[in-house]
C-alpha positions as CSV (number, residue, x, y, z in Angstrom):
1,M,0.5,40.7,-40.2
2,A,0.9,37.0,-39.3
3,Q,4.4,35.7,-38.9
4,A,5.5,32.5,-40.5
5,S,5.9,29.5,-38.3
6,P,9.6,29.0,-37.4
7,N,9.1,25.2,-37.8
8,I,8.1,25.5,-41.5
9,S,10.9,26.1,-44.0
10,E,10.2,28.1,-47.2
11,N,11.8,25.3,-49.1
12,Q,10.4,21.8,-49.5
13,P,11.2,19.8,-46.4
14,V,13.6,16.9,-46.9
15,I,13.2,13.5,-45.2
16,R,16.4,12.3,-43.7
17,Q,17.5,9.0,-42.2
18,L,18.9,9.7,-38.7
19,D,22.2,8.2,-37.8
20,E,22.6,5.4,-35.3
21,G,23.9,7.5,-32.5
22,T,20.9,9.9,-32.7
23,I,18.5,7.0,-32.8
24,N,20.0,5.5,-29.7
25,R,19.9,8.9,-27.8
26,I,16.2,9.3,-28.7
27,A,15.5,5.8,-27.5
28,A,17.4,6.5,-24.3
29,G,15.1,9.4,-23.7
30,E,12.2,7.0,-23.5
31,V,13.9,4.2,-21.5
32,V,16.2,6.2,-19.2
33,E,14.4,9.1,-17.7
34,R,16.7,9.6,-14.7
35,P,19.4,7.6,-12.8
36,A,16.7,5.5,-11.0
37,S,15.6,4.3,-14.5
38,A,19.1,3.1,-15.3
39,V,19.3,1.3,-11.9
40,K,15.9,-0.4,-12.6
41,E,17.0,-1.7,-16.0
42,L,20.4,-3.0,-14.8
43,V,19.0,-4.7,-11.6
44,E,16.2,-6.3,-13.7
45,N,18.9,-7.7,-16.0
46,A,20.7,-9.1,-13.0
47,I,17.5,-10.8,-11.8
48,D,16.8,-12.2,-15.3
49,A,20.4,-13.6,-15.2
50,G,19.5,-15.8,-12.2
51,A,21.5,-13.8,-9.6
52,R,21.1,-14.7,-6.0
53,R,22.9,-11.6,-4.7
54,I,22.9,-8.1,-6.2
55,E,25.0,-5.2,-5.1
56,I,24.3,-1.6,-6.3
57,A,26.8,1.2,-5.8
58,I,26.0,4.8,-6.7
59,A,27.7,8.2,-6.4
60,D,26.2,11.6,-6.5
61,G,22.6,10.3,-6.9
62,G,23.7,8.0,-9.7
63,K,24.8,10.9,-11.9
64,T,28.5,10.1,-11.8
65,L,28.4,6.4,-11.1
66,I,26.1,3.4,-11.1
67,R,27.7,0.0,-10.6
68,V,25.6,-3.2,-10.5
69,T,27.4,-6.4,-9.5
70,D,25.6,-9.8,-9.6
71,D,26.5,-13.5,-9.4
72,G,24.2,-14.5,-12.3
73,C,25.0,-16.6,-15.4
74,G,27.1,-14.0,-17.1
75,I,27.7,-13.2,-20.8
76,T,30.1,-15.0,-23.0
77,E,33.0,-13.1,-24.6
78,D,31.7,-13.4,-28.1
79,Q,28.2,-12.1,-27.2
80,L,29.4,-8.9,-25.4
81,P,29.2,-6.7,-28.6
82,L,25.8,-8.2,-29.4
83,A,24.6,-7.3,-25.9
84,L,25.2,-3.6,-26.8
85,S,23.3,-3.8,-30.1
86,R,19.8,-2.4,-30.2
87,H,17.0,-5.0,-30.0
88,A,19.3,-7.8,-29.2
89,T,18.1,-9.9,-26.2
90,S,18.2,-13.4,-24.8
91,K,14.8,-13.1,-23.2
92,I,12.5,-13.8,-26.1
93,D,12.8,-15.2,-29.7
94,G,10.3,-12.7,-31.2
95,S,7.7,-15.4,-32.1
96,D,5.2,-14.4,-29.3
97,L,5.4,-10.9,-27.8
98,L,2.8,-11.9,-25.1
99,D,4.7,-15.0,-23.8
100,I,7.0,-13.0,-21.6
101,H,8.5,-14.5,-18.4
102,S,11.3,-12.0,-17.7
103,F,11.7,-8.4,-16.7
104,G,13.5,-7.3,-19.9
105,F,12.6,-8.4,-23.4
106,R,13.1,-5.4,-25.8
107,G,16.9,-5.3,-25.9
108,E,17.0,-1.5,-25.5
109,A,18.5,-0.8,-22.0
110,L,22.2,-1.4,-22.5
111,P,22.5,0.3,-25.9
112,S,20.5,3.2,-24.6
113,L,22.7,3.6,-21.6
114,G,25.8,3.4,-23.7
115,A,24.5,6.1,-26.0
116,V,24.1,8.7,-23.2
117,G,26.9,7.7,-20.7
118,R,30.2,5.8,-20.4
119,L,29.2,2.1,-20.0
120,T,31.5,-0.8,-19.2
121,I,30.4,-4.4,-19.0
122,T,32.6,-7.1,-17.4
123,S,31.3,-10.6,-17.3
124,R,32.3,-14.2,-16.9
125,V,30.3,-17.4,-17.5
126,A,30.9,-20.7,-15.6
127,G,33.9,-22.4,-17.1
128,G,34.9,-19.5,-19.2
129,E,37.2,-16.5,-19.1
130,A,36.2,-13.0,-18.0
131,A,36.0,-10.3,-20.6
132,S,35.1,-6.6,-20.7
133,I,33.7,-4.2,-23.3
134,A,33.2,-0.4,-23.1
135,V,31.0,2.0,-24.9
136,A,30.9,5.8,-24.6
137,G,28.5,8.1,-26.3
138,G,27.5,5.3,-28.6
139,E,31.1,4.5,-29.7
140,M,31.9,0.8,-28.9
141,G,35.4,-0.3,-28.0
142,P,37.0,-3.8,-28.5
143,V,36.5,-6.7,-26.2
144,K,39.3,-7.1,-23.7
145,P,40.4,-9.7,-21.1
146,A,39.4,-8.9,-17.6
147,A,39.6,-10.2,-14.0
148,L,36.3,-11.4,-12.4
149,N,35.3,-14.5,-10.4
150,Q,31.8,-14.9,-11.6
151,G,28.7,-13.1,-12.8
152,T,28.6,-9.6,-14.3
153,V,29.6,-6.1,-13.3
154,V,28.0,-3.2,-15.2
155,E,29.4,0.2,-14.5
156,L,27.8,3.4,-15.8
157,R,29.7,6.6,-15.4
158,D,28.8,10.2,-16.3
159,L,25.1,9.5,-17.1
160,F,23.8,12.0,-19.8
161,Y,27.2,13.4,-20.5
162,A,26.4,12.9,-24.2
163,T,23.1,14.7,-23.9
164,P,24.0,17.6,-21.5
165,A,20.5,19.2,-21.9
166,R,19.1,16.3,-19.9
167,L,21.4,17.1,-17.0
168,K,19.5,20.4,-16.5
169,F,16.4,18.4,-15.6
170,M,18.0,16.3,-13.0
171,R,17.0,16.9,-9.4
172,T,19.2,17.2,-6.4
173,D,21.5,14.3,-5.4
174,R,19.4,13.6,-2.4
175,A,16.2,13.4,-4.5
176,E,17.8,11.1,-7.1
177,T,19.3,8.9,-4.4
178,Q,15.8,8.6,-2.8
179,A,14.3,7.6,-6.2
180,I,17.0,4.9,-6.5
181,N,16.2,3.6,-3.0
182,D,12.5,3.3,-4.0
183,V,13.3,1.4,-7.1
184,V,15.6,-1.1,-5.3
185,K,13.1,-1.6,-2.5
186,R,10.3,-2.4,-5.0
187,L,12.5,-4.9,-6.8
188,A,13.5,-6.4,-3.4
189,M,9.9,-6.9,-2.5
190,A,9.3,-8.6,-5.9
191,E,12.2,-11.1,-5.2
192,P,12.4,-12.0,-1.5
193,F,14.7,-14.9,-2.2
194,I,17.4,-12.6,-3.7
195,G,19.8,-10.5,-1.5
196,F,20.1,-6.8,-2.3
197,T,22.7,-4.3,-1.1
198,L,22.6,-0.6,-2.0
199,R,25.7,1.4,-1.3
200,D,26.4,5.1,-1.6
201,V,30.0,5.7,-2.5
202,S,29.9,9.4,-3.1
203,G,33.3,10.9,-2.2
204,G,35.1,7.6,-2.8
205,G,36.0,4.7,-0.6
206,E,33.7,1.9,0.5
207,G,30.9,4.4,1.1
208,R,27.9,3.5,3.3
209,V,25.2,1.0,3.0
210,T,21.8,2.7,2.7
211,F,19.8,-0.5,2.2
212,R,20.4,-4.2,2.8
213,A,18.1,-7.1,2.5
214,E,19.4,-10.7,3.0
215,P,17.8,-13.5,1.0
216,E,14.8,-14.8,2.8
217,S,14.0,-18.5,3.5
218,G,10.9,-20.6,4.1
219,D,7.8,-20.7,1.9
220,L,6.6,-17.9,-0.3
221,F,4.5,-16.2,2.4
222,D,7.1,-16.5,5.1
223,A,9.8,-15.1,2.8
224,L,7.5,-12.3,1.6
225,H,6.5,-11.4,5.2
226,G,10.1,-11.2,6.2
227,R,11.1,-9.1,3.2
228,L,8.1,-6.7,3.8
229,A,9.1,-6.3,7.4
230,R,12.6,-5.4,6.3
231,V,11.5,-3.0,3.5
232,L,8.3,-1.5,4.9
233,G,9.0,-1.9,8.6
234,A,8.0,-4.1,11.5
235,E,4.8,-2.1,12.1
236,F,3.5,-2.9,8.7
237,A,4.3,-6.6,9.1
238,E,2.5,-6.7,12.5
239,N,-0.7,-5.1,11.2
240,A,-0.8,-6.7,7.7
241,L,-3.4,-9.3,6.7
242,K,-2.4,-12.3,4.5
243,I,-4.0,-12.3,1.1
244,D,-4.4,-15.5,-0.9
245,A,-7.1,-15.8,-3.5
246,E,-7.6,-17.3,-6.9
247,R,-10.2,-16.8,-9.7
248,D,-10.2,-17.9,-13.3
249,E,-6.4,-18.7,-13.4
250,F,-5.6,-15.4,-11.7
251,M,-3.8,-15.6,-8.4
252,L,-3.6,-12.8,-5.9
253,T,-1.2,-13.0,-3.0
254,G,0.5,-10.5,-0.6
255,Y,-0.3,-8.6,2.5
256,A,-2.7,-5.7,3.1
257,A,-2.7,-3.5,6.3
258,L,-5.6,-3.0,8.6
259,P,-7.7,0.2,7.9
260,T,-6.4,1.7,11.2
261,Y,-2.9,1.4,9.8
262,S,-3.5,3.9,7.0
263,R,-1.3,6.6,5.5
264,G,-1.7,10.2,4.6
265,S,-0.7,9.5,1.0
266,A,-0.4,6.5,-1.4
267,V,3.3,6.0,-0.6
268,A,2.8,2.5,0.9
269,Q,0.9,0.9,-2.1
270,F,3.0,-1.6,-4.0
271,L,1.5,-3.6,-6.9
272,F,3.1,-6.3,-8.9
273,V,2.0,-8.3,-12.0
274,N,3.9,-11.5,-12.7
275,G,6.7,-10.2,-10.4
276,R,6.9,-6.9,-12.2
277,P,6.4,-3.6,-10.2
278,V,3.7,-1.6,-11.8
279,K,1.8,1.6,-11.2
280,D,-1.5,0.9,-12.9
281,K,-4.7,2.9,-12.6
282,L,-6.9,-0.1,-12.7
283,L,-5.1,-1.8,-9.8
284,I,-4.8,1.4,-7.7
285,G,-8.5,2.0,-8.2
286,A,-9.3,-1.6,-7.2
287,L,-7.2,-1.2,-4.0
288,R,-9.0,2.1,-3.2
289,G,-12.4,0.4,-3.8
290,A,-11.6,-2.4,-1.4
291,Y,-11.0,0.0,1.4
292,F,-13.6,2.5,0.2
293,D,-16.0,1.8,3.1
294,F,-13.3,1.9,5.8
295,L,-11.2,5.0,5.2
296,S,-12.0,8.7,4.8
297,R,-11.0,10.4,1.5
298,D,-7.8,11.8,3.0
299,R,-6.4,8.5,4.1
300,H,-4.8,5.8,2.0
301,P,-4.4,2.0,2.5
302,A,-1.0,0.3,2.8
303,A,-0.6,-3.0,0.8
304,A,1.8,-5.1,-1.2
305,L,-0.2,-7.2,-3.7
306,F,1.1,-9.7,-6.3
307,I,-1.0,-10.8,-9.2
308,E,0.1,-13.9,-11.1
309,C,-1.5,-15.1,-14.4
310,D,-0.8,-16.5,-17.8
311,P,1.4,-14.0,-19.7
312,H,-1.1,-14.2,-22.6
313,K,-3.8,-12.6,-20.4
314,V,-1.8,-9.4,-19.7
315,D,0.1,-7.1,-22.1
316,V,3.2,-5.6,-20.5
317,N,4.4,-3.9,-23.7
318,V,2.2,-0.8,-23.5
319,H,4.5,1.6,-21.8
320,P,8.2,2.6,-22.5
321,A,9.2,2.0,-18.9
322,K,6.9,-1.1,-18.6
323,S,5.2,0.5,-15.5
324,E,1.7,0.0,-16.8
325,V,-0.1,-3.2,-18.0
326,R,-3.3,-4.0,-19.9
327,F,-5.4,-7.0,-18.8
328,R,-7.6,-8.9,-21.2
329,D,-10.3,-9.0,-18.6
330,P,-9.8,-6.0,-16.4
331,G,-13.2,-6.3,-14.7
332,M,-12.4,-9.8,-13.4
333,V,-9.0,-8.6,-12.0
334,R,-10.6,-5.7,-10.2
335,G,-13.3,-8.0,-8.8
336,L,-10.6,-10.4,-7.5
337,I,-8.7,-7.6,-5.7
338,V,-11.8,-6.1,-4.1
339,S,-13.4,-9.4,-3.0
340,A,-10.1,-10.8,-1.6
341,L,-9.3,-7.7,0.4
342,R,-12.8,-7.3,1.7
343,H,-12.9,-11.0,2.7
344,A,-9.6,-10.6,4.6
345,L,-10.8,-7.4,6.3
346,A,-14.0,-9.1,7.4
347,E,-12.1,-12.1,8.8
348,A,-10.0,-9.6,10.8
349,G,-13.2,-8.9,12.8
350,H,-12.8,-6.2,15.5
351,R,-9.0,-6.2,15.2
352,A,-7.3,-2.8,15.2
353,S,-3.7,-2.0,14.5
354,T,-1.0,-2.2,17.2
355,T,0.1,1.3,16.3
356,V,-3.0,2.7,18.0
357,A,-1.9,1.3,21.4
358,G,1.7,2.5,20.7
359,A,0.5,6.1,20.1
360,T,-1.7,5.9,23.2
361,L,1.2,4.8,25.4
362,G,3.4,7.5,23.8
363,A,0.9,10.1,25.0
364,F,1.4,9.1,28.6
365,R,4.0,11.1,30.6
366,P,4.8,9.4,34.0
367,E,5.5,11.8,36.8
368,P,9.3,11.7,37.5
369,V,10.2,10.7,41.0
370,P,13.2,12.5,42.6
371,Q,15.7,10.5,44.6
372,Q,15.7,11.1,48.3
373,G,17.7,14.2,49.2
374,T,18.0,15.3,45.5
375,A,16.0,17.4,43.1
376,T,16.7,15.2,40.1
377,P,14.6,12.2,39.1
378,G,16.2,8.8,39.9
379,R,15.6,5.2,39.3
380,I,12.3,3.8,40.7
381,Y,12.5,0.5,42.6
382,Q,9.4,-1.6,43.0
383,M,8.7,-4.7,45.1
384,D,7.6,-7.8,43.4
385,R,3.9,-8.0,42.6
386,P,1.9,-8.9,45.8
387,S,-0.1,-12.1,46.0
388,Q,-3.8,-12.2,45.2
389,Q,-4.7,-12.6,48.9
390,A,-2.6,-9.5,49.8
391,I,-4.4,-7.5,47.0
392,S,-7.8,-8.6,48.4
393,Q,-6.9,-7.5,51.9
394,S,-5.6,-4.2,50.6
395,Y,-8.8,-3.6,48.8
396,R,-10.9,-4.3,51.9
397,A,-8.7,-2.0,53.9
398,Q,-9.2,0.8,51.4
399,A,-12.9,0.4,51.0
400,P,-14.7,3.8,50.9
401,E,-16.6,5.0,54.0
402,P,-20.3,5.7,53.7
403,G,-21.0,9.0,52.0
404,F,-18.0,8.7,49.7
405,A,-20.3,8.0,46.7
406,E,-22.0,11.4,47.1
407,F,-18.6,13.1,47.2
408,G,-17.5,11.5,43.9
409,Q,-20.6,12.5,42.0
410,S,-18.9,15.7,40.8
411,Y,-16.4,13.7,38.9
412,S,-17.0,12.6,35.2
413,A,-16.1,9.0,35.9
414,R,-17.8,6.1,37.7
415,V,-17.2,2.5,38.5
416,E,-20.0,0.0,38.0
417,E,-20.8,-2.2,41.0
418,V,-19.4,-5.7,40.4
419,I,-22.2,-8.2,40.4
420,E,-21.4,-11.5,42.0
421,T,-21.9,-14.4,39.5
422,P,-22.1,-18.1,40.3
423,P,-19.0,-20.2,39.6
424,Q,-18.8,-21.1,35.9
425,G,-18.7,-24.6,34.5
426,P,-15.5,-26.0,33.0
427,E,-16.7,-25.2,29.4
428,E,-17.7,-21.6,30.1
429,T,-15.3,-18.9,29.2
430,P,-14.7,-16.1,31.8
431,V,-15.8,-12.7,30.5
432,E,-12.3,-11.3,31.0
433,A,-10.9,-14.0,28.7
434,L,-13.0,-12.7,25.8
435,P,-11.1,-10.4,23.3
436,L,-12.6,-7.1,24.6
437,G,-13.0,-8.3,28.2
438,A,-15.5,-7.2,30.8
439,A,-16.7,-3.6,31.3
440,R,-15.5,-2.1,34.5
441,A,-16.2,1.6,34.2
442,Q,-17.3,4.5,32.1
443,V,-15.2,7.6,31.9
444,H,-16.5,11.1,30.8
445,E,-19.7,9.4,29.8
446,N,-18.1,8.4,26.5
447,Y,-15.3,5.9,27.1
448,I,-15.8,2.3,28.4
449,I,-13.0,0.8,30.4
450,A,-12.9,-3.0,30.1
451,Q,-10.6,-5.5,31.8
452,T,-9.0,-8.3,29.8
453,E,-6.8,-11.2,30.9
454,T,-3.7,-9.4,29.6
455,G,-4.5,-5.8,30.2
456,M,-7.3,-3.3,29.5
457,V,-9.4,-1.9,26.7
458,I,-10.6,1.7,26.2
459,V,-13.7,1.9,23.9
460,D,-15.2,4.9,22.3
461,Q,-18.8,4.1,22.8
462,H,-20.2,6.4,20.1
463,A,-17.7,5.4,17.4
464,A,-18.1,1.7,18.2
465,H,-21.9,1.7,18.1
466,E,-21.9,3.9,15.0
467,R,-20.0,1.2,13.2
468,L,-22.3,-1.5,14.4
469,V,-25.4,0.3,13.3
470,Y,-23.7,1.1,9.9
471,E,-22.9,-2.5,9.3
472,K,-26.5,-3.5,10.0
473,L,-27.8,-0.9,7.6
474,K,-25.4,-2.1,4.9
475,H,-26.5,-5.7,5.5
476,Q,-30.1,-4.7,5.1
477,M,-29.4,-2.8,1.9
478,A,-27.5,-5.7,0.5
479,E,-30.4,-8.1,1.2
480,N,-33.2,-5.8,0.0
481,G,-31.4,-3.8,-2.7
482,V,-31.3,-0.1,-3.3
483,A,-34.7,1.4,-3.8
484,A,-34.9,3.6,-7.0
485,Q,-37.0,6.7,-7.4
486,A,-38.4,7.1,-10.9
487,L,-38.1,10.7,-12.3
488,L,-41.4,12.2,-13.5
489,I,-39.4,13.8,-16.4
490,P,-36.1,12.0,-17.3
491,E,-33.1,14.3,-17.2
492,I,-31.2,14.4,-20.5
493,V,-27.4,14.9,-20.1
494,E,-25.4,15.8,-23.2
495,L,-22.0,14.1,-23.4
496,S,-19.4,13.4,-26.0
497,E,-19.8,10.0,-27.8
498,G,-16.7,8.7,-26.0
499,D,-18.1,9.7,-22.5
500,C,-21.5,8.2,-23.4
501,A,-19.9,4.9,-24.4
502,R,-17.8,4.9,-21.2
503,I,-20.7,5.4,-18.8
504,M,-23.0,3.0,-20.7
505,E,-20.4,0.3,-20.1
506,I,-21.2,0.4,-16.4
507,A,-24.9,1.1,-16.7
508,D,-25.8,-2.3,-15.3
509,D,-23.7,-1.7,-12.2
510,L,-25.2,1.8,-11.7
511,Q,-28.7,0.2,-12.0
512,K,-28.0,-2.0,-9.0
513,L,-27.3,1.1,-7.0
514,G,-30.5,2.7,-8.0
515,L,-29.2,5.0,-10.9
516,G,-31.0,4.1,-14.1
517,I,-29.3,5.4,-17.3
518,E,-30.3,4.8,-20.9
519,A,-28.8,5.9,-24.2
520,F,-30.7,8.8,-25.7
521,G,-29.1,9.0,-29.2
522,G,-25.9,10.7,-30.2
523,G,-23.8,11.4,-27.2
524,A,-26.8,12.0,-24.8
525,V,-28.0,9.8,-22.0
526,A,-31.3,9.9,-20.1
527,V,-31.3,9.5,-16.4
528,R,-34.7,7.9,-15.5
529,E,-34.1,6.8,-11.9
530,T,-32.0,7.9,-9.0
531,P,-31.4,6.2,-5.6
532,A,-34.4,7.1,-3.4
533,I,-32.3,7.3,-0.2
534,L,-30.4,10.4,-1.7
535,G,-33.6,12.4,-2.1
536,E,-33.4,15.2,-4.6
537,V,-30.4,14.7,-6.8
538,N,-28.6,16.8,-9.4
539,A,-28.4,14.0,-12.0
540,R,-26.2,15.8,-14.4
541,A,-23.6,16.6,-11.8
542,M,-23.6,13.0,-10.6
543,V,-23.1,11.7,-14.1
544,L,-20.2,14.1,-14.7
545,D,-18.6,13.1,-11.4
546,I,-18.8,9.4,-12.3
547,L,-17.1,10.2,-15.7
548,D,-14.3,12.1,-13.9
549,E,-13.7,9.1,-11.7
550,L,-13.7,6.7,-14.6
551,A,-11.2,8.8,-16.5
552,D,-8.9,9.1,-13.4
553,L,-9.1,5.6,-11.9
554,G,-10.9,3.4,-14.5
555,D,-13.8,2.9,-12.0
556,S,-16.3,5.0,-10.1
557,Q,-17.5,4.8,-6.5
558,T,-19.5,8.1,-6.7
559,V,-23.0,6.7,-6.4
560,Q,-22.1,4.1,-3.8
561,A,-20.2,6.7,-1.9
562,R,-23.2,9.0,-1.7
563,I,-25.5,6.1,-0.6
564,E,-23.1,4.9,2.0
565,A,-22.6,8.5,3.2
566,I,-26.3,8.7,3.9
567,L,-26.2,5.3,5.7
568,S,-23.2,6.6,7.7
569,R,-25.1,9.7,8.7
570,V,-28.2,7.7,9.7
571,A,-25.9,5.4,11.8
572,C,-24.3,8.4,13.4
573,H,-27.7,9.8,14.5
574,G,-29.0,6.4,15.5
575,S,-26.0,5.3,17.7
576,I,-25.3,5.9,21.3
577,R,-24.4,9.5,21.9
578,S,-21.4,10.8,23.7
579,G,-22.4,11.9,27.2
580,R,-25.0,9.1,27.7
581,R,-24.4,7.1,30.9
582,M,-24.5,3.3,30.3
583,R,-25.3,0.5,32.6
584,A,-22.9,-2.4,33.1
585,E,-25.0,-4.8,31.1
586,E,-25.3,-2.3,28.2
587,M,-21.5,-1.8,28.1
588,N,-20.9,-5.5,28.1
589,A,-23.5,-6.1,25.4
590,L,-21.8,-3.5,23.2
591,L,-18.4,-5.2,23.7
592,R,-19.9,-8.6,22.8
593,E,-21.5,-7.2,19.6
594,M,-18.2,-5.6,18.6
595,E,-16.5,-9.0,18.9
596,A,-19.2,-10.5,16.6
597,T,-19.2,-7.7,14.0
598,P,-16.6,-7.5,11.2
599,H,-14.8,-4.1,10.8
600,S,-15.8,-3.0,14.3
601,G,-12.2,-2.1,15.0
602,Q,-12.6,1.2,13.1
603,C,-15.4,3.7,12.8
604,N,-16.9,4.8,9.4
605,H,-14.0,7.2,8.9
606,G,-11.2,4.8,9.6
607,R,-10.5,5.9,13.1
608,P,-10.0,3.2,15.8
609,T,-13.0,2.4,18.0
610,Y,-10.9,1.0,20.8
611,V,-7.4,1.0,22.2
612,E,-5.9,-2.1,23.9
613,L,-3.2,-1.6,26.5
614,K,-1.2,-4.6,27.7
615,L,-0.6,-4.9,31.5
616,S,3.1,-5.1,30.9
617,D,3.0,-1.7,29.1
618,I,0.9,-0.2,31.9
619,E,3.3,-1.5,34.5
620,R,6.2,0.0,32.6
621,L,4.7,3.4,32.8
622,F,4.7,3.1,36.6
623,G,8.2,1.7,36.7
624,R,7.0,-1.8,37.7
625,T,9.6,-3.6,35.7
């Protein structure tokens, strides 16, 4: 016998008006998910108040204390009670919900925090007296005189004490502290001209500073570069490319890292719209699409990108936490991101990240030299570097005797004979002065050793040539288009009406890649053509894969990925193989072609094609410092 639902009463249900306290606690559940959410709302309020320095103090992961101190404009004594009322804000007048130029605009944060914790606001405006107001569990106290020089101090204690069930869903203090760190760092990136200090005061006292960023100076790009170096590290700043593009009143600025400076997850992707940190599928998909041809599936790019546009062209009021946005023309925004990043990556040419050289040097282990008469390693003393004449005389003295060449044939390394060249004219550039230098040797029939003016370069001949061939194939495909193979019998794929409409929106883009799709009535589509380079294709599986990507990222790279995978495979088989001995002119020709080809600093899978070692680093390995 079926049991009655416990949610259905036998009596007629009665509609009730919830009290104000319950309404505020429900609203707080949407706005304040965890302590990091409270920090985000309070710091954004401080930024909107025009603060130049903001200090955040937390205790026990923000569960017992969150205190935000700023030097902003403050709140007048008579408006303190109004600030704690729902939907009361100074950010907008309500006439145009799209004309938003501030972080906050709903007037929900402070009353929501006061409904679930013990909130105290102390503020002072210029020329006025300081005042304070407290609210606990939704119960507001009177306004009282207070002592404060300027700005505002918002103190939140015992978060979620009024809703103890929420406390059970909190994570450990360390995890909540890390989430707060991430929030503060994102806001610090968005506002490089504002100083931020995050202090952990768990256990009482002054606590310890876990993050500090002083206000940056200079123009926007200099300030942003300095702030990113402070937040993301000097390695990101060294290997990041400047992004500055504009299209149809949309501006894209920021920095994006080289493909060889990739990460194992998407933890180093920071996106901002009109200064607001967001996590939007469209923008993440565009970033992924821009690096699509340079990274393998298990690697993720690192970037900090800022989109500025007219507020009427983007809706920020589509998510309770304002972490997602909706663009009026999403296709144009995606195209701007992809084209700007690809242009910057192409301009980088053969450049590879400095972390590659650092990892290489870290792999070296110099042999420790013991001090005379002891068994323990000691300091190595070296004479000054000898003159060029002394080096030449030393080389002649060490010239191999006849027959030494035959002795060295058993080793997997060889040195090319240096060919004497006539003196170069004043306008000619020495080969060693070129970025990748002059080939000097081949090691293990796979690695080219080249000498530059400032050090040496080690090139993976197979990976480098594979990238060169791949770029040529892509260029040919872009010029001639993707050949389509017409199916003798079109394949009918049954879909839901929503999926059918979604895939037909990108039918023109798929046609350019050789995949011809037409509506077939109802929710069905007919696949009439497939890319010829892919050979025999399971059209239904491909269509479903495209729909999965559209649902996940708002864009699909499935067809392009398969085509370029074929091109990559062709390039791999058509490139110089490992184990092939190359002549000096062949090695130098490969180096010159790398210098002239964009993206040659990494192979088709995002791995570096060469490593550059500075002479100073090499000398340091041998103690020549």
